[in-house]
N, C-alpha and C positions, 0 to 999 in steps of 0.2 A: 504494499499499499504506499503511496506516495504522499509524503506530508504536505501540508498546505504551503509551507515555504517553498519547497521544490516545486510545486504544481505551479504556483504563481511565476516561478522563475521560467518555467517551459512555457507558460502562456504569453509571457512576455517576449521570449525569444522566437515563439511560433508566430506572434503578430509580426515581428521583424522579418521573418522567413518568408511569410505569405501575403503580406499587404499588396504588394505589386499583383500577385496572381489574382486576388479577390477583385481588384480594380479592373484588370483585365477581363475578368468573367462579366463585369458588368456591361462592358461593350460587346463581348461575345455573345451574351443572351439577347441583347437588344437587337443585334444585326443578323445573327445566324439561327436564332432559336425561336424567337417571338416572331410569329407570322403577322401579328397584328400591331406591331411596333412600326411606325412610319420610317424608323432606320433600317428596317429589314433589308438584307441584301438578297434575299432569296434562298438562303441556306448555305450549307457548306459546299464547296466545291464550284464556286463561279465568283466573278467580279461583279460589283456594282460601281458604275463610274459616275462621277460629278463633274459635269463639263460645262455648266454655266458659271461664268465668273460671279463671285458675290457682289453685292451692293449694301447700302445701308438698310435696304428693306429685308435683308436676310438676317434673321434675329435667332435661328435655331442652334448656330453654332458661334461660340466666342473666339475671339482673335482669328477670324477667317483669313485663309491665306489664299490670295490671287496669284501668288507667284507660281504654284505648283498645284493644281486642282487634284483631288483625291481619289483613288481607286481603292475600294475595300474588298478584301476577300478573306474567307476562313476555309481551312482544309482539315480534313479528318484523314490521318495517316496511319490509323490503326492496321489496316490489312494490306495496304500497298503504297506505293509513292505515287505522287502526281509529277506530270512532266509539264514544265513552265517553258513557253517558247515566246521570244520576242522577235521583232524584225530589226533592221538597222533603223536607228533612230538618231537622228543628228540634232539632239538637243538634250538637255539635262532630264533625266527620269530615274526613278528607282523604285524597285519592287523590293522591299525588305520584309524578310519573313521573321515575325517574332514567335517564340515559344510561349508557353502559359505563364512564364515567368516574366514575360516581356524582354528577355533576353534575345538579341537577334541570332538566328541560326545562320543566316547569311543573306546576301543582297546580290540582285540582277540589277545592274545599275550602269550609267553612263560613267560614273565615278569609280567604278570598281571593275566591272567585268567589260566594260568598253562599249562604244556605240554601235558595234555590229551585230548582226543577227546572232541568235544563240538558243541553245535548248538545255534546259537544266532539270535534273532529277531532284525533287523534293521529297526526301525520305524521313519517315520516323523512327523512334529508337528501337523498333522490333523488327525492321527491314534487315535481311541478311543475304538477299540475292545479289546477283552480279549486275553491275552497271551496264546497261544496253550500249550498244555502239551508237555513235552519233551524239553523245552528250557532250556539251562543252564544260558541264560541271555538275558537282553534286552538293546540294546544301542538306546536311544532316541535323535533323532537329532532335532536340533533347526530350520533347514530350509528344504526345500522340495527336495533340491539336495544336494548329499554328495559325495566326493571323497575318495579314498583310495590309498594310495601309500604304498604298503606292501613290507616289506623287509624279506628274508630268508637267513640265515647264509649259507655261501659258505664254507665247510670244505673238507679238503683232496684232493682237486682238483677233486672231483666226481661229474661232471656235469650232468650225468644221475640221480644220485640221488637228486640233487638240482632241476633237472626239474621234477622229479617225485613228490617231496614234493610241488612244486609251483602249479602243476596241480591238487593236492588233494584239493586245496582250492575251494570250491562250493558256489554257490550265485544262489538261485531261488527265484521268486516272490513267496509270502505266499500261493497264491491260488494253485500254482502248487506243493508246498510241502504238502499241505493239501488235495490235489486232490479234490479241490472244484470249483465251476463255477468262471470264471475270472470276476472281476469286470468292469464297463464301463470305458473304456480307458479315460485318461486325454486328454484335448486339445493340439494338438501339439503346441510346443513353436517356434515363430518366433524368434531364436537366432540372435542378431546382428552379424553382421561379424566383426570378430576382425581386428582392424587396429593397429598396433604397435605405430604409431604416435600418435593416438587418446588419449592414456593414460597419455600423457603428456600435452595435450591441455585440454581446458574446455568440451571438448565432454566426458572426464571420467564421468561427471555426467549423461550423457546419459546413459552410461553402468551401473551407480550405481543404477539409478532408475529402470532400467529394472530388476536388480538383487533382488531390495527390494521387489518385488511382490512375491517372493518366500521365503521370510524372515518375518514371522509374529513378530510383535514387541515384544520384550522381556522387562520384567519389570525394568531391570536396564537400558534400553535404550529409555524408555517411553520418557523422556524429551527430550533427543537428536533426536528422531524420529519426535517428535511435532514441534520441530524447523525446521527441514529438511523439514517437509510436508508444513509448512508455506511458504517456498520459492519454492514449486512445486515438491519437492522431496519426494512423497507421496507413492511410491512404486506401483504407477498404470502402470507403464511402459510406460508412455506417455509424459515424460519430454522431451523436444528438447531444446538444447541450441541454435539451429538455429533459434528459435523463440523468443529468448530475445531481449530486446531492446537495444540500444547501451550502455545506462547507467548500465542496468541489466547485460550485457555482460562484461563491465570494472569491476563491482563489483565481478563477478564470478572469473574472471582472476586473480583480485588483491587476493582474499581469497585463491584461488588454489595456487598462488606463495608463500604465507604466510604458508601454510599448508606444501607445498613441502620444504621449508626452515626448517620449525620446524622438519619435519621427519628426513632431513638430519642431523640436529644438535644432535638429539636425538640418532640417528644410530652411529655418529661419537664418542659419548660418552659411547656407550654400548660396553663393551669389554668380556661379557659373555652371554652365551645362557640362563643362569638361569632366569627363569621368563618371556621367550619370548614364550614358547608353552606349551599347557596345555588342560585341560577339561574347560567346561563352569564355573565350580566351581572355578578353578584357575584363568581363564582369565576374569571374568565378569567385565566390563567397562574399562579395561586395553587396550586402544585403541592403545597407543603407543608402548606397548609391542608387541601386535600381529602384528603392522605394521613392527616394527623393525625386528620381526621374518620373516616376508614375505619379507623383502627387503634383509635380509642377508642370508637366508636360508629357503626359503619356504619350508613348510611341514617338519620343523625339529621337533625332538621328546623332550619330558621333559628330564631333566639331568638324572632323576632315571632310565629311559629306555635307552637313548643314549646320551651320552655327548660328546661334540666336543671342543677340545682346539687346541693349535699348536703355530708355531713360525714362525715369519717373519723377526724379528731382532735378532741378537747374544747378547751376555751378555755385549757387548760394546755398543750396540744401533746401530749397522750397519746393514744393509740389508745382508740376508744371499745369498750366491753365490757359484758356483762351483770352484771358483779359491782358496778358502780357505777350509781346512778340520776341521771339528766340532766334537765334541763329545757330547753326552746327557747322563748324569749319574743320575739315579735313584738309591737313597738309598733303603734298603729292605722295609723301611716303606713308602717310596715315590712312589713305583710302584702303577699303578692305581689298586684300588680293584673293581673288577668287577665280577659280579655272572657268566657272560658268558665269555666274553673275551674283551680284548682291541688290538689295532694295531696303528701304525703310518705310513701314506702313504705319499710319496712325490710327488708334483706336480711342473711342471715347471711354471715358469712367464715369462710374463703376461697370457700365454695361459691356465694355470690351469689344464694342462693334464699330463697323467702318463710319467714318464720319461723313454726311452729306454735305457737297459742297457746290459752289456754282460752277466748277470746271471738272467735276466727276474725278478729280484725282484722290486716289485713297493711298497711293504709294508713290515713291520716288527712288530711283536708284540709276545704276550705270545704263540700264536699256531705256530709260526715260529719253525721249527725242528733244534736241534743242538745249539740252542743259548747258549752262555757261560755266566754264572753268577759268580760273584765274591765269595769268600769264604763267604764273611759278608752277601750274599743275595743280594748284589747291581747288578745292570744291567747297561752296558755303551754300548751305541749304537754309531756307527762310521758312520758319514754322510759325504761322501767326493766322489770326482769323480773317482779317482782311487781306485783299490782294494787294501786293506791293506796287507803288507807283512806278518804279524802275523797271523797264521791260527785262533787263538782265537779272533782276531779283525775281520778277514774276516768272522767269523761266525755271528758276529753281525753288518755286514755291510749293510747300506742302501745307494745306490748307488745315486749320485746326477748328474745333468747335468753340463756342463761347464759354464753354465750362472747362472741367478738368478733362486730362487726355493722357495717353502713354504713347510712346513711339518705339517699336520694335523692330530691329534691322535683323536681316537674315543674309548669310553668306553661303553659297553653294559652292562647293569644291576648294575650300580655304588653304591658304599655304601653311607652313610649318608653324608660323607664329599664331595662326587660328588654331590648328589642330592641337597644339600643345598648350593653349590657354595663355600665352603671353601677349597676345593682341589686346590692345586696349583702345576702347573708342574715345573720341574727344568729349568734351562737355557740351551740354546744351546752354546756352549762355543768353540771359536777356539782353535784349537790344539798348 
């Protein structure tokens, strides 16, 4: 029998182990299980593409990204791999496949596998077969289910071309690709209904145990999984907090409260996305890192592929708002060095939505036509509510709302400084 102190410690550590998994399940359930949810993608084994650019009228997604519209997909790898095929794509795109932990199994991307055509085998932990001929790579996932939040660069305002590229992404089960007999289907999963309030109560552990049955024990997690199993979190999918005794319930509640407080503290002290996202080789054992990534930006990408930064306060430490005019000045050497492109997008606060403005400009960056650079190669952005009178300043204008806002900058395919976390943005300064 485990005493209350030990049980509380296990509950705390299990929360740290499983937070990102349960956050991932929230999205998996909405998109791949609940056919009545408007976010439903059609179930496992297909992509749902979002091709229309976001405007201020779109309020269902916060901090929407018009740089790289999304393609969502979820895949069941229990009985066989899937074959992912892409054509030649001469722009930034990425199909990143994350496991149930939100750790990336691998990427098919202009930044990693190149812009040429390719065929890739997406395999689960139970797969022991040979790799068929003609594959350009194998993505080995550590869990039976994986998700994909694909991104495709939106350029020149050509929605039809964006849609054509998105619909060129193909995913078929291996037997269909090889024209071979279909394997015996896996047993249907009785997915627990997602209840928002349950993730902040000890029913969190019911979800966690259910998910663990699709996540074979990894070497780096062996001690943690053994401790969790000793408290009943053994991945059988049968753990029920409703069956706990009063003392056990109290220990789980105390442990979860400690785990939540720890995560909040770590997240508050984390100012960069560096180290929060990556493959198993990058993230093994780094539970706090993956949890902060899931809490601050679920399914974010490593900085070498996509880097995120921005401004909430000005150079004086004051919150930025439309009652003040601001400038952001990049020296020539300070401009983000990105293989593909960079952009800065403005969002209203607290809504974190795009800002309606007279020129329908929601972001600005190196692809913005007509930008005015200084003779020394510097670039000054003018962030203000009213259009600047000077035509050169107006060319570099990012319209702000009358109230508070934030500006988020994204760089795709950053250089070593960006990838290693040593790059720093200039300040946003009142004029």
